[in-house]
HTML snippet that shows the backbone in 3Dmol.js (N, CA, C, O; Angstrom):
<script src="https://3Dmol.org/build/3Dmol-min.js"></script>
<div id="view" style="width:600px;height:400px;position:relative"></div>
<script>
const pdb = `
ATOM      1  N   MET A   1       0.854  -1.172   0.000  1.00  0.00           N
ATOM      2  CA  MET A   1       0.000   0.000   0.000  1.00  0.00           C
ATOM      3  C   MET A   1       0.903   1.238   0.000  1.00  0.00           C
ATOM      4  O   MET A   1       1.778   1.370   0.855  1.00  0.00           O
ATOM      5  N   ASN A   2       0.690   2.136  -0.951  1.00  0.00           N
ATOM      6  CA  ASN A   2       1.542   3.312  -1.017  1.00  0.00           C
ATOM      7  C   ASN A   2       1.018   4.415  -0.098  1.00  0.00           C
ATOM      8  O   ASN A   2      -0.041   4.281   0.515  1.00  0.00           O
ATOM      9  N   ASN A   3       1.769   5.491  -0.018  1.00  0.00           N
ATOM     10  CA  ASN A   3       1.460   6.562   0.931  1.00  0.00           C
ATOM     11  C   ASN A   3       0.120   7.226   0.669  1.00  0.00           C
ATOM     12  O   ASN A   3      -0.609   7.532   1.612  1.00  0.00           O
ATOM     13  N   SER A   4      -0.219   7.454  -0.593  1.00  0.00           N
ATOM     14  CA  SER A   4      -1.490   8.131  -0.883  1.00  0.00           C
ATOM     15  C   SER A   4      -2.673   7.270  -0.462  1.00  0.00           C
ATOM     16  O   SER A   4      -3.683   7.790   0.012  1.00  0.00           O
ATOM     17  N   GLN A   5      -2.554   5.963  -0.633  1.00  0.00           N
ATOM     18  CA  GLN A   5      -3.625   5.067  -0.205  1.00  0.00           C
ATOM     19  C   GLN A   5      -3.751   5.066   1.319  1.00  0.00           C
ATOM     20  O   GLN A   5      -4.856   5.004   1.858  1.00  0.00           O
ATOM     21  N   LYS A   6      -2.608   5.137   2.008  1.00  0.00           N
ATOM     22  CA  LYS A   6      -2.634   5.177   3.471  1.00  0.00           C
ATOM     23  C   LYS A   6      -3.331   6.442   3.963  1.00  0.00           C
ATOM     24  O   LYS A   6      -4.140   6.399   4.890  1.00  0.00           O
ATOM     25  N   ILE A   7      -3.007   7.565   3.331  1.00  0.00           N
ATOM     26  CA  ILE A   7      -3.605   8.844   3.728  1.00  0.00           C
ATOM     27  C   ILE A   7      -5.106   8.825   3.471  1.00  0.00           C
ATOM     28  O   ILE A   7      -5.888   9.259   4.317  1.00  0.00           O
ATOM     29  N   ILE A   8      -5.511   8.327   2.312  1.00  0.00           N
ATOM     30  CA  ILE A   8      -6.942   8.273   1.984  1.00  0.00           C
ATOM     31  C   ILE A   8      -7.671   7.358   2.956  1.00  0.00           C
ATOM     32  O   ILE A   8      -8.776   7.679   3.395  1.00  0.00           O
ATOM     33  N   LYS A   9      -7.069   6.222   3.299  1.00  0.00           N
ATOM     34  CA  LYS A   9      -7.686   5.300   4.248  1.00  0.00           C
ATOM     35  C   LYS A   9      -7.817   5.951   5.622  1.00  0.00           C
ATOM     36  O   LYS A   9      -8.828   5.777   6.302  1.00  0.00           O
ATOM     37  N   MET A  10      -6.786   6.706   6.031  1.00  0.00           N
ATOM     38  CA  MET A  10      -6.822   7.384   7.319  1.00  0.00           C
ATOM     39  C   MET A  10      -7.938   8.433   7.338  1.00  0.00           C
ATOM     40  O   MET A  10      -8.689   8.530   8.308  1.00  0.00           O
ATOM     41  N   ILE A  11      -8.040   9.209   6.269  1.00  0.00           N
ATOM     42  CA  ILE A  11      -9.068  10.253   6.177  1.00  0.00           C
ATOM     43  C   ILE A  11     -10.458   9.638   6.174  1.00  0.00           C
ATOM     44  O   ILE A  11     -11.363  10.122   6.854  1.00  0.00           O
ATOM     45  N   SER A  12     -10.620   8.573   5.408  1.00  0.00           N
ATOM     46  CA  SER A  12     -11.946   7.939   5.366  1.00  0.00           C
ATOM     47  C   SER A  12     -12.325   7.378   6.734  1.00  0.00           C
ATOM     48  O   SER A  12     -13.497   7.401   7.110  1.00  0.00           O
ATOM     49  N   GLY A  13     -11.356   6.881   7.469  1.00  0.00           N
ATOM     50  CA  GLY A  13     -11.621   6.387   8.825  1.00  0.00           C
ATOM     51  C   GLY A  13     -12.102   7.496   9.737  1.00  0.00           C
ATOM     52  O   GLY A  13     -13.010   7.291  10.543  1.00  0.00           O
ATOM     53  N   PHE A  14     -11.499   8.673   9.617  1.00  0.00           N
ATOM     54  CA  PHE A  14     -11.929   9.817  10.430  1.00  0.00           C
ATOM     55  C   PHE A  14     -13.325  10.271  10.038  1.00  0.00           C
ATOM     56  O   PHE A  14     -14.141  10.601  10.899  1.00  0.00           O
ATOM     57  N   ILE A  15     -13.598  10.289   8.751  1.00  0.00           N
ATOM     58  CA  ILE A  15     -14.920  10.718   8.279  1.00  0.00           C
ATOM     59  C   ILE A  15     -15.991   9.761   8.794  1.00  0.00           C
ATOM     60  O   ILE A  15     -17.052  10.189   9.249  1.00  0.00           O
ATOM     61  N   GLU A  16     -15.703   8.468   8.717  1.00  0.00           N
ATOM     62  CA  GLU A  16     -16.664   7.473   9.201  1.00  0.00           C
ATOM     63  C   GLU A  16     -16.925   7.641  10.696  1.00  0.00           C
ATOM     64  O   GLU A  16     -18.050   7.459  11.161  1.00  0.00           O
ATOM     65  N   ALA A  17     -15.886   7.986  11.437  1.00  0.00           N
ATOM     66  CA  ALA A  17     -16.047   8.154  12.878  1.00  0.00           C
ATOM     67  C   ALA A  17     -16.742   9.480  13.198  1.00  0.00           C
ATOM     68  O   ALA A  17     -17.207   9.675  14.321  1.00  0.00           O
ATOM     69  N   GLY A  18     -16.816  10.381  12.236  1.00  0.00           N
ATOM     70  CA  GLY A  18     -17.478  11.663  12.429  1.00  0.00           C
ATOM     71  C   GLY A  18     -16.693  12.640  13.274  1.00  0.00           C
ATOM     72  O   GLY A  18     -17.261  13.575  13.837  1.00  0.00           O
ATOM     73  N   ILE A  19     -15.394  12.432  13.367  1.00  0.00           N
ATOM     74  CA  ILE A  19     -14.591  13.316  14.207  1.00  0.00           C
ATOM     75  C   ILE A  19     -13.650  14.194  13.383  1.00  0.00           C
ATOM     76  O   ILE A  19     -12.673  14.726  13.909  1.00  0.00           O
ATOM     77  N   LEU A  20     -13.938  14.342  12.123  1.00  0.00           N
ATOM     78  CA  LEU A  20     -13.035  15.062  11.241  1.00  0.00           C
ATOM     79  C   LEU A  20     -13.570  16.448  10.931  1.00  0.00           C
ATOM     80  O   LEU A  20     -14.699  16.600  10.464  1.00  0.00           O
ATOM     81  N   THR A  21     -12.755  17.451  11.194  1.00  0.00           N
ATOM     82  CA  THR A  21     -13.052  18.813  10.759  1.00  0.00           C
ATOM     83  C   THR A  21     -11.923  19.219   9.821  1.00  0.00           C
ATOM     84  O   THR A  21     -10.929  18.507   9.679  1.00  0.00           O
ATOM     85  N   SER A  22     -12.089  20.359   9.192  1.00  0.00           N
ATOM     86  CA  SER A  22     -11.045  20.799   8.266  1.00  0.00           C
ATOM     87  C   SER A  22      -9.732  21.054   9.005  1.00  0.00           C
ATOM     88  O   SER A  22      -8.657  20.791   8.467  1.00  0.00           O
ATOM     89  N   GLN A  23      -9.814  21.557  10.212  1.00  0.00           N
ATOM     90  CA  GLN A  23      -8.598  21.800  10.992  1.00  0.00           C
ATOM     91  C   GLN A  23      -7.920  20.485  11.380  1.00  0.00           C
ATOM     92  O   GLN A  23      -6.694  20.374  11.358  1.00  0.00           O
ATOM     93  N   ASP A  24      -8.738  19.495  11.734  1.00  0.00           N
ATOM     94  CA  ASP A  24      -8.186  18.179  12.064  1.00  0.00           C
ATOM     95  C   ASP A  24      -7.494  17.568  10.852  1.00  0.00           C
ATOM     96  O   ASP A  24      -6.411  16.994  10.960  1.00  0.00           O
ATOM     97  N   LEU A  25      -8.132  17.700   9.715  1.00  0.00           N
ATOM     98  CA  LEU A  25      -7.564  17.156   8.480  1.00  0.00           C
ATOM     99  C   LEU A  25      -6.235  17.827   8.169  1.00  0.00           C
ATOM    100  O   LEU A  25      -5.258  17.159   7.831  1.00  0.00           O
ATOM    101  N   LYS A  26      -6.202  19.139   8.282  1.00  0.00           N
ATOM    102  CA  LYS A  26      -4.978  19.890   8.016  1.00  0.00           C
ATOM    103  C   LYS A  26      -3.873  19.453   8.981  1.00  0.00           C
ATOM    104  O   LYS A  26      -2.733  19.240   8.570  1.00  0.00           O
ATOM    105  N   LYS A  27      -4.213  19.322  10.250  1.00  0.00           N
ATOM    106  CA  LYS A  27      -3.230  18.934  11.259  1.00  0.00           C
ATOM    107  C   LYS A  27      -2.696  17.528  10.986  1.00  0.00           C
ATOM    108  O   LYS A  27      -1.491  17.297  11.074  1.00  0.00           O
ATOM    109  N   GLU A  28      -3.575  16.601  10.659  1.00  0.00           N
ATOM    110  CA  GLU A  28      -3.156  15.228  10.383  1.00  0.00           C
ATOM    111  C   GLU A  28      -2.282  15.143   9.136  1.00  0.00           C
ATOM    112  O   GLU A  28      -1.288  14.417   9.123  1.00  0.00           O
ATOM    113  N   LEU A  29      -2.646  15.875   8.098  1.00  0.00           N
ATOM    114  CA  LEU A  29      -1.842  15.862   6.873  1.00  0.00           C
ATOM    115  C   LEU A  29      -0.469  16.462   7.108  1.00  0.00           C
ATOM    116  O   LEU A  29       0.530  15.931   6.623  1.00  0.00           O
ATOM    117  N   LEU A  30      -0.406  17.561   7.848  1.00  0.00           N
ATOM    118  CA  LEU A  30       0.889  18.176   8.151  1.00  0.00           C
ATOM    119  C   LEU A  30       1.763  17.247   8.987  1.00  0.00           C
ATOM    120  O   LEU A  30       2.966  17.131   8.754  1.00  0.00           O
ATOM    121  N   THR A  31       1.150  16.597   9.948  1.00  0.00           N
ATOM    122  CA  THR A  31       1.901  15.661  10.780  1.00  0.00           C
ATOM    123  C   THR A  31       2.439  14.511   9.938  1.00  0.00           C
ATOM    124  O   THR A  31       3.596  14.116  10.081  1.00  0.00           O
ATOM    125  N   SER A  32       1.607  13.984   9.075  1.00  0.00           N
ATOM    126  CA  SER A  32       2.026  12.885   8.206  1.00  0.00           C
ATOM    127  C   SER A  32       3.145  13.316   7.271  1.00  0.00           C
ATOM    128  O   SER A  32       4.106  12.573   7.070  1.00  0.00           O
ATOM    129  N   MET A  33       3.033  14.495   6.706  1.00  0.00           N
ATOM    130  CA  MET A  33       4.056  14.992   5.785  1.00  0.00           C
ATOM    131  C   MET A  33       5.371  15.241   6.522  1.00  0.00           C
ATOM    132  O   MET A  33       6.439  14.934   5.993  1.00  0.00           O
ATOM    133  N   LYS A  34       5.309  15.792   7.733  1.00  0.00           N
ATOM    134  CA  LYS A  34       6.523  16.020   8.518  1.00  0.00           C
ATOM    135  C   LYS A  34       7.214  14.706   8.833  1.00  0.00           C
ATOM    136  O   LYS A  34       8.437  14.598   8.747  1.00  0.00           O
ATOM    137  N   PHE A  35       6.414  13.702   9.201  1.00  0.00           N
ATOM    138  CA  PHE A  35       6.979  12.390   9.505  1.00  0.00           C
ATOM    139  C   PHE A  35       7.669  11.798   8.278  1.00  0.00           C
ATOM    140  O   PHE A  35       8.774  11.264   8.378  1.00  0.00           O
ATOM    141  N   ASN A  36       7.020  11.892   7.134  1.00  0.00           N
ATOM    142  CA  ASN A  36       7.623  11.367   5.895  1.00  0.00           C
ATOM    143  C   ASN A  36       8.886  12.120   5.530  1.00  0.00           C
ATOM    144  O   ASN A  36       9.856  11.518   5.069  1.00  0.00           O
ATOM    145  N   ARG A  37       8.889  13.444   5.731  1.00  0.00           N
ATOM    146  CA  ARG A  37      10.074  14.254   5.430  1.00  0.00           C
ATOM    147  C   ARG A  37      11.234  13.853   6.337  1.00  0.00           C
ATOM    148  O   ARG A  37      12.367  13.711   5.877  1.00  0.00           O
ATOM    149  N   GLU A  38      10.951  13.674   7.618  1.00  0.00           N
ATOM    150  CA  GLU A  38      11.995  13.288   8.560  1.00  0.00           C
ATOM    151  C   GLU A  38      12.517  11.883   8.252  1.00  0.00           C
ATOM    152  O   GLU A  38      13.713  11.618   8.382  1.00  0.00           O
ATOM    153  N   ASN A  39      11.631  11.000   7.852  1.00  0.00           N
ATOM    154  CA  ASN A  39      12.041   9.648   7.456  1.00  0.00           C
ATOM    155  C   ASN A  39      12.996   9.699   6.273  1.00  0.00           C
ATOM    156  O   ASN A  39      14.038   9.043   6.274  1.00  0.00           O
ATOM    157  N   LEU A  40      12.632  10.479   5.269  1.00  0.00           N
ATOM    158  CA  LEU A  40      13.476  10.605   4.080  1.00  0.00           C
ATOM    159  C   LEU A  40      14.827  11.217   4.429  1.00  0.00           C
ATOM    160  O   LEU A  40      15.862  10.752   3.951  1.00  0.00           O
ATOM    161  N   ALA A  41      14.823  12.246   5.252  1.00  0.00           N
ATOM    162  CA  ALA A  41      16.075  12.895   5.641  1.00  0.00           C
ATOM    163  C   ALA A  41      16.977  11.937   6.405  1.00  0.00           C
ATOM    164  O   ALA A  41      18.192  11.946   6.211  1.00  0.00           O
ATOM    165  N   SER A  42      16.408  11.122   7.259  1.00  0.00           N
ATOM    166  CA  SER A  42      17.232  10.175   8.009  1.00  0.00           C
ATOM    167  C   SER A  42      17.791   9.087   7.088  1.00  0.00           C
ATOM    168  O   SER A  42      18.908   8.616   7.300  1.00  0.00           O
ATOM    169  N   LYS A  43      17.035   8.689   6.079  1.00  0.00           N
ATOM    170  CA  LYS A  43      17.528   7.687   5.127  1.00  0.00           C
ATOM    171  C   LYS A  43      18.665   8.238   4.282  1.00  0.00           C
ATOM    172  O   LYS A  43      19.588   7.508   3.921  1.00  0.00           O
ATOM    173  N   LEU A  44      18.598   9.530   3.966  1.00  0.00           N
ATOM    174  CA  LEU A  44      19.625  10.143   3.126  1.00  0.00           C
ATOM    175  C   LEU A  44      20.888  10.475   3.903  1.00  0.00           C
ATOM    176  O   LEU A  44      21.924  10.762   3.304  1.00  0.00           O
ATOM    177  N   ASP A  45      20.815  10.439   5.233  1.00  0.00           N
ATOM    178  CA  ASP A  45      21.963  10.725   6.089  1.00  0.00           C
ATOM    179  C   ASP A  45      22.547  12.104   5.764  1.00  0.00           C
ATOM    180  O   ASP A  45      23.739  12.231   5.481  1.00  0.00           O
ATOM    181  N   LEU A  46      21.704  13.123   5.808  1.00  0.00           N
ATOM    182  CA  LEU A  46      22.105  14.483   5.488  1.00  0.00           C
ATOM    183  C   LEU A  46      22.923  15.106   6.612  1.00  0.00           C
ATOM    184  O   LEU A  46      22.822  14.699   7.769  1.00  0.00           O
ATOM    185  N   VAL A  47      23.734  16.096   6.258  1.00  0.00           N
ATOM    186  CA  VAL A  47      24.525  16.820   7.246  1.00  0.00           C
ATOM    187  C   VAL A  47      24.037  18.257   7.313  1.00  0.00           C
ATOM    188  O   VAL A  47      23.383  18.754   6.396  1.00  0.00           O
ATOM    189  N   THR A  48      24.367  18.916   8.420  1.00  0.00           N
ATOM    190  CA  THR A  48      23.969  20.315   8.569  1.00  0.00           C
ATOM    191  C   THR A  48      24.924  21.201   7.777  1.00  0.00           C
ATOM    192  O   THR A  48      25.995  20.764   7.357  1.00  0.00           O
ATOM    193  N   LYS A  49      24.525  22.432   7.585  1.00  0.00           N
ATOM    194  CA  LYS A  49      25.345  23.376   6.837  1.00  0.00           C
ATOM    195  C   LYS A  49      26.665  23.636   7.564  1.00  0.00           C
ATOM    196  O   LYS A  49      27.714  23.771   6.933  1.00  0.00           O
ATOM    197  N   GLU A  50      26.604  23.705   8.890  1.00  0.00           N
ATOM    198  CA  GLU A  50      27.811  23.945   9.676  1.00  0.00           C
ATOM    199  C   GLU A  50      28.814  22.804   9.502  1.00  0.00           C
ATOM    200  O   GLU A  50      30.016  23.037   9.374  1.00  0.00           O
ATOM    201  N   GLU A  51      28.312  21.576   9.500  1.00  0.00           N
ATOM    202  CA  GLU A  51      29.191  20.424   9.297  1.00  0.00           C
ATOM    203  C   GLU A  51      29.830  20.465   7.911  1.00  0.00           C
ATOM    204  O   GLU A  51      31.003  20.129   7.752  1.00  0.00           O
ATOM    205  N   LEU A  52      29.061  20.873   6.923  1.00  0.00           N
ATOM    206  CA  LEU A  52      29.572  20.967   5.564  1.00  0.00           C
ATOM    207  C   LEU A  52      30.682  22.013   5.465  1.00  0.00           C
ATOM    208  O   LEU A  52      31.692  21.786   4.800  1.00  0.00           O
ATOM    209  N   VAL A  53      30.497  23.147   6.121  1.00  0.00           N
ATOM    210  CA  VAL A  53      31.513  24.204   6.101  1.00  0.00           C
ATOM    211  C   VAL A  53      32.803  23.706   6.751  1.00  0.00           C
ATOM    212  O   VAL A  53      33.895  23.946   6.236  1.00  0.00           O
ATOM    213  N   VAL A  54      32.675  23.015   7.878  1.00  0.00           N
ATOM    214  CA  VAL A  54      33.853  22.479   8.562  1.00  0.00           C
ATOM    215  C   VAL A  54      34.580  21.485   7.663  1.00  0.00           C
ATOM    216  O   VAL A  54      35.807  21.515   7.569  1.00  0.00           O
ATOM    217  N   LEU A  55      33.832  20.607   7.005  1.00  0.00           N
ATOM    218  CA  LEU A  55      34.448  19.625   6.117  1.00  0.00           C
ATOM    219  C   LEU A  55      35.161  20.294   4.943  1.00  0.00           C
ATOM    220  O   LEU A  55      36.244  19.865   4.544  1.00  0.00           O
ATOM    221  N   LYS A  56      34.556  21.341   4.394  1.00  0.00           N
ATOM    222  CA  LYS A  56      35.204  22.060   3.293  1.00  0.00           C
ATOM    223  C   LYS A  56      36.526  22.672   3.740  1.00  0.00           C
ATOM    224  O   LYS A  56      37.515  22.623   3.010  1.00  0.00           O
ATOM    225  N   LYS A  57      36.543  23.249   4.944  1.00  0.00           N
ATOM    226  CA  LYS A  57      37.780  23.846   5.458  1.00  0.00           C
ATOM    227  C   LYS A  57      38.851  22.787   5.663  1.00  0.00           C
ATOM    228  O   LYS A  57      40.023  23.021   5.365  1.00  0.00           O
ATOM    229  N   LEU A  58      38.456  21.625   6.169  1.00  0.00           N
ATOM    230  CA  LEU A  58      39.421  20.536   6.348  1.00  0.00           C
ATOM    231  C   LEU A  58      39.995  20.086   5.012  1.00  0.00           C
ATOM    232  O   LEU A  58      41.196  19.843   4.897  1.00  0.00           O
ATOM    233  N   ILE A  59      39.148  19.978   4.018  1.00  0.00           N
ATOM    234  CA  ILE A  59      39.606  19.557   2.687  1.00  0.00           C
ATOM    235  C   ILE A  59      40.559  20.583   2.099  1.00  0.00           C
ATOM    236  O   ILE A  59      41.584  20.214   1.526  1.00  0.00           O
ATOM    237  N   GLU A  60      40.240  21.865   2.231  1.00  0.00           N
ATOM    238  CA  GLU A  60      41.128  22.916   1.725  1.00  0.00           C
ATOM    239  C   GLU A  60      42.484  22.845   2.407  1.00  0.00           C
ATOM    240  O   GLU A  60      43.519  22.966   1.751  1.00  0.00           O
ATOM    241  N   LYS A  61      42.482  22.649   3.716  1.00  0.00           N
ATOM    242  CA  LYS A  61      43.735  22.557   4.469  1.00  0.00           C
ATOM    243  C   LYS A  61      44.554  21.363   4.001  1.00  0.00           C
ATOM    244  O   LYS A  61      45.768  21.470   3.827  1.00  0.00           O
ATOM    245  N   GLN A  62      43.897  20.226   3.796  1.00  0.00           N
ATOM    246  CA  GLN A  62      44.597  19.034   3.330  1.00  0.00           C
ATOM    247  C   GLN A  62      45.131  19.212   1.922  1.00  0.00           C
ATOM    248  O   GLN A  62      46.228  18.745   1.617  1.00  0.00           O
ATOM    249  N   GLN A  63      44.376  19.880   1.057  1.00  0.00           N
ATOM    250  CA  GLN A  63      44.850  20.125  -0.316  1.00  0.00           C
ATOM    251  C   GLN A  63      46.100  21.004  -0.311  1.00  0.00           C
ATOM    252  O   GLN A  63      47.033  20.766  -1.077  1.00  0.00           O
ATOM    253  N   LYS A  64      46.114  22.008   0.543  1.00  0.00           N
ATOM    254  CA  LYS A  64      47.297  22.871   0.648  1.00  0.00           C
ATOM    255  C   LYS A  64      48.503  22.072   1.119  1.00  0.00           C
ATOM    256  O   LYS A  64      49.609  22.227   0.600  1.00  0.00           O
ATOM    257  N   GLU A  65      48.273  21.212   2.113  1.00  0.00           N
ATOM    258  CA  GLU A  65      49.368  20.398   2.634  1.00  0.00           C
ATOM    259  C   GLU A  65      49.871  19.415   1.585  1.00  0.00           C
ATOM    260  O   GLU A  65      51.078  19.200   1.469  1.00  0.00           O
ATOM    261  N   ILE A  66      48.977  18.824   0.832  1.00  0.00           N
ATOM    262  CA  ILE A  66      49.372  17.883  -0.223  1.00  0.00           C
ATOM    263  C   ILE A  66      50.192  18.587  -1.292  1.00  0.00           C
ATOM    264  O   ILE A  66      51.227  18.078  -1.722  1.00  0.00           O
ATOM    265  N   SER A  67      49.731  19.762  -1.724  1.00  0.00           N
ATOM    266  CA  SER A  67      50.486  20.490  -2.752  1.00  0.00           C
ATOM    267  C   SER A  67      51.848  20.927  -2.222  1.00  0.00           C
ATOM    268  O   SER A  67      52.828  20.920  -2.967  1.00  0.00           O
ATOM    269  N   PHE A  68      51.925  21.305  -0.949  1.00  0.00           N
ATOM    270  CA  PHE A  68      53.207  21.678  -0.351  1.00  0.00           C
ATOM    271  C   PHE A  68      54.155  20.482  -0.334  1.00  0.00           C
ATOM    272  O   PHE A  68      55.333  20.611  -0.666  1.00  0.00           O
ATOM    273  N   LEU A  69      53.634  19.320   0.053  1.00  0.00           N
ATOM    274  CA  LEU A  69      54.471  18.121   0.102  1.00  0.00           C
ATOM    275  C   LEU A  69      54.924  17.695  -1.290  1.00  0.00           C
ATOM    276  O   LEU A  69      56.049  17.221  -1.452  1.00  0.00           O
ATOM    277  N   LYS A  70      54.070  17.857  -2.296  1.00  0.00           N
ATOM    278  CA  LYS A  70      54.458  17.525  -3.670  1.00  0.00           C
ATOM    279  C   LYS A  70      55.578  18.433  -4.148  1.00  0.00           C
ATOM    280  O   LYS A  70      56.535  17.975  -4.773  1.00  0.00           O
ATOM    281  N   LYS A  71      55.456  19.732  -3.850  1.00  0.00           N
ATOM    282  CA  LYS A  71      56.511  20.672  -4.244  1.00  0.00           C
ATOM    283  C   LYS A  71      57.821  20.338  -3.537  1.00  0.00           C
ATOM    284  O   LYS A  71      58.896  20.395  -4.132  1.00  0.00           O
ATOM    285  N   LYS A  72      57.712  19.991  -2.265  1.00  0.00           N
ATOM    286  CA  LYS A  72      58.899  19.655  -1.484  1.00  0.00           C
ATOM    287  C   LYS A  72      59.567  18.403  -2.055  1.00  0.00           C
ATOM    288  O   LYS A  72      60.793  18.332  -2.137  1.00  0.00           O
ATOM    289  N   LYS A  73      58.765  17.427  -2.445  1.00  0.00           N
ATOM    290  CA  LYS A  73      59.286  16.186  -3.016  1.00  0.00           C
ATOM    291  C   LYS A  73      59.974  16.460  -4.352  1.00  0.00           C
ATOM    292  O   LYS A  73      61.038  15.905  -4.625  1.00  0.00           O
ATOM    293  N   LYS A  74      59.376  17.309  -5.183  1.00  0.00           N
ATOM    294  CA  LYS A  74      59.965  17.649  -6.480  1.00  0.00           C
ATOM    295  C   LYS A  74      61.294  18.377  -6.301  1.00  0.00           C
ATOM    296  O   LYS A  74      62.244  18.130  -7.043  1.00  0.00           O
ATOM    297  N   SER A  75      61.360  19.268  -5.323  1.00  0.00           N
ATOM    298  CA  SER A  75      62.602  20.019  -5.124  1.00  0.00           C
ATOM    299  C   SER A  75      63.713  19.104  -4.618  1.00  0.00           C
ATOM    300  O   SER A  75      64.878  19.322  -4.953  1.00  0.00           O
ATOM    301  N   LYS A  76      63.385  18.088  -3.821  1.00  0.00           N
ATOM    302  CA  LYS A  76      64.402  17.139  -3.362  1.00  0.00           C
ATOM    303  C   LYS A  76      64.926  16.309  -4.522  1.00  0.00           C
ATOM    304  O   LYS A  76      66.121  16.022  -4.588  1.00  0.00           O
ATOM    305  N   LYS A  77      64.034  15.914  -5.451  1.00  0.00           N
ATOM    306  CA  LYS A  77      64.465  15.129  -6.612  1.00  0.00           C
ATOM    307  C   LYS A  77      65.366  15.974  -7.494  1.00  0.00           C
ATOM    308  O   LYS A  77      66.347  15.466  -8.036  1.00  0.00           O
ATOM    309  N   ALA A  78      65.055  17.237  -7.648  1.00  0.00           N
ATOM    310  CA  ALA A  78      65.858  18.114  -8.504  1.00  0.00           C
ATOM    311  C   ALA A  78      67.233  18.318  -7.906  1.00  0.00           C
ATOM    312  O   ALA A  78      68.205  18.412  -8.655  1.00  0.00           O
ATOM    313  N   LYS A  79      67.358  18.390  -6.605  1.00  0.00           N
ATOM    314  CA  LYS A  79      68.641  18.604  -5.950  1.00  0.00           C
ATOM    315  C   LYS A  79      69.551  17.374  -6.051  1.00  0.00           C
ATOM    316  O   LYS A  79      70.775  17.506  -6.061  1.00  0.00           O
ATOM    317  N   ARG A  80      68.959  16.188  -6.124  1.00  0.00           N
ATOM    318  CA  ARG A  80      69.756  14.963  -6.204  1.00  0.00           C
ATOM    319  C   ARG A  80      70.539  14.892  -7.524  1.00  0.00           C
ATOM    320  O   ARG A  80      71.659  14.384  -7.556  1.00  0.00           O
ATOM    321  N   PHE A  81      69.961  15.390  -8.580  1.00  0.00           N
ATOM    322  CA  PHE A  81      70.612  15.290  -9.892  1.00  0.00           C
ATOM    323  C   PHE A  81      71.578  16.383 -10.071  1.00  0.00           C
ATOM    324  O   PHE A  81      72.227  16.469 -11.113  1.00  0.00           O
TER     325      PHE A  81
END
`;
const viewer = $3Dmol.createViewer("view");
viewer.addModel(pdb, "pdb");
viewer.setStyle({}, {cartoon: {color: "spectrum"}});
viewer.zoomTo();
viewer.render();
</script>
């Protein structure tokens, strides 16, 4: 059963019970959508913007160090000859 069928079944259950108002429907749909959004986000294993910025800075620092070490290695090879 897909999500739209679940939502329709839930709504029809509320209508049958006679406890559904437009505000209740809106609240239930928003709650369901928030839950689905959070489920998807947890499956995707997303990171926060702050974590991304920190990772970018670490990568930049490592790239600088790698290029420095490559230059240092090249200069040592040139001196040997």
